[in-house]
N, C-alpha and C positions, 0 to 999 in steps of 0.2 A: 327854569332860565339859567340858574347858574352850572349846569353839565353844558347845555347849550354854549355859554362862554367859554367855559373850558375847551370843549369839542374843537370853536373855531382859533383860538387860541394854538390848539394844538398842529392846526391845519395851518397855519399862516410858518408855524417855524418850523423850516425843511429838515433842518437835523432830528426833530425831534418825528418828524414824519418818517423820514429815511428809518430809523430805530427801531418805531413801531413796525415796520413792514420786515426789515430784518427778524424780528422776533415773531410776527406770524409765521414765515418762512420755516423758521427753525422747529416751531411744534408742528410745523404739518408735515417735516420731513421725518421728523421722528415715529410723529404717528403711524407710518408707511411701514410694512410687514417687509423686508427686507427679498430679493427675488434671488434664488440661488440659484448662481451661474450655471448655463446650459454647455454640458458635454458638447465640444464641437464633431458634428458628424452627426447629433441627435436629432429623433423627429421632434417639430416646433411644439407638436403635444404630448410630448412624452412623463409621467407619470412618475417620482420617484418614490416607490414603496419601501418598507422599512420590516426587516423581517425579524424574526422573534427570538429574542436573545436566545432562548434553548434550541434552535432551531439549526444543528449543523449546515454549513454551505453545502450543496453539492460536490460528490469528489475529494472533500478536505477528510482525512482519518479521525475518528474520535479518538482523543488521546489518553482517555481513560480507560480505552477497551485494552485487552490483553491479547497477542496471539496466542491459538492453541489448536492441538490435532483435531484434524475432521476425518473420518473413513469414509469412506463408499459404501453404498448399498451393501455391495459384494463381500464387502472386509480385503479385497485385493489390494487397494492403494489409500493410502494419508496424504493429507495436505497439511502443512501449516502455516498460521498467518490471521490475520485479521478475517471476520466472518465479513462476502458480500465484497473482499478484495482478491486480487492475484496475490496467491501463496508466497511466502520466500522459499520457502522447501517442499518438494512432495516426493514421495516414493510410490513403486507400483512393481508389482510383482507380475513378471513374464514367464511362463513355462520354469520355474524355480529358478529366476535370475531378478535380482532388486536392478531396476530403473532408477536410480536419483538424481535429479535434477534440482538447480538452482537457480528458483526464476530471477534470474538478472541479466540481462542482453550482453550476448560475445561478439566478437568480429569473427568473422569468416573464418574459417579453419583455423582459429584460436586452441589451445591444447594449455591445459593447467592443472594445478593439482589442487582438490578442497581437502584441505586440512583441517578435521574435525579431532577436538580436544575435548574430553568430557568424562562423564562420571562412569563411563564403561568403559574405557578407553582411550587409545589414538590412534587415527587412521588417516591416511591422507591417500585421499579416491582418485586418480587420474579420468580429469570428465572433458569433454570436446563442446567446441558449436555446433549443437543440433538442432535443425528444424524442427519443432514441435506443430502436429497439426493442430490447428484454434488459435497457434499464435503467431505471432508478427514477430520477424527475425528469428536469429539466433538466441537458443539457450544455453547455460551448460549442464551436460548429463553426462552421465558416467554409470558405470553396469556391475555387479558384485554378485557374486553366486551367494545362494540361499543357506548354502552349508561353508561359507565363510565365517570363522569364527570372527572377524572383523564386524560383522553384521550387528553384534551386540551394543555395538558405539552406538548404531541411530536408536536404541530405544531408549536409549538415557539421554538425560540432560547433556549438550554440549555447545561448544561454542566453533560456530563456522568460518572461516577466512578462506577468501578465495580474490587471487589477485585481481583488480579493477572491480569488485565489486563490493568491496569492504567486510565488514565484519556483522554476524546473527547471531546470536542467542537465541538456543532451541530449549524448549523446556521438554522433560518426559511426557511420554500421553501413553494412556493404556490402545490407545487406537494403533497408533505402530508399534507395539508391543503386538497386538492380536495380527497386525497384515506381518509380521515375522514371522507368528506362529503360524498362520495359515499359510504362507509362502513354502516354508518349511515341507509341512505333510503335503503339499502340492507338486513338491520338488519329485522329476521321474526319479527313480532310482536306477541306479547304472546297471548295466545289463552282465551278469558273471560271466568272468572268463572261461571261454570253451573251452572243454576237455578233452584234451586228444586220446586217441581211442587206444586202448591197450593193445600190445600185440597178439598177435594171435602164436599159441603155442600149440606146437606140431606135437 
């Protein structure tokens, strides 16, 4: 009887009734889970998924990995870079000539000097914008004879600088040294100078 009397008094008091209504609506709003904003253009039934913290996003380089040298199966070329990514530098041996490629985009018709400063010396290699099979656009590439004494720079650690392509730090590696050794062994030897026949003696 006392409860009914109190309820009737509350219903008859407009201020108390309004206060009770606002309090009830506030509790209902707080109990609902906020709806995440929908990106414009996304489907209505889109579901937001969370990736594991240890899984790297596709196309993002693992900051913990270090670039290294890797040789081809025939040992006649090597590439320096992060595993599974485009190399920073590659060197290939073609008939006793080294093809040094800096894998950075070059303007069509451009020429520059690829400056290498390292533990085995200094070299400024002329490079041109070159179309590489299997690559889009043009990359920087230069050539060097296998018997050129400056080749030893490629076998050690060095810092390479190229205008428009920035600076890279390349570590020494056994695969690159092996390519140098094999290329020098396979280089064609120069033909001996022809000897003039001796004059006939009467």
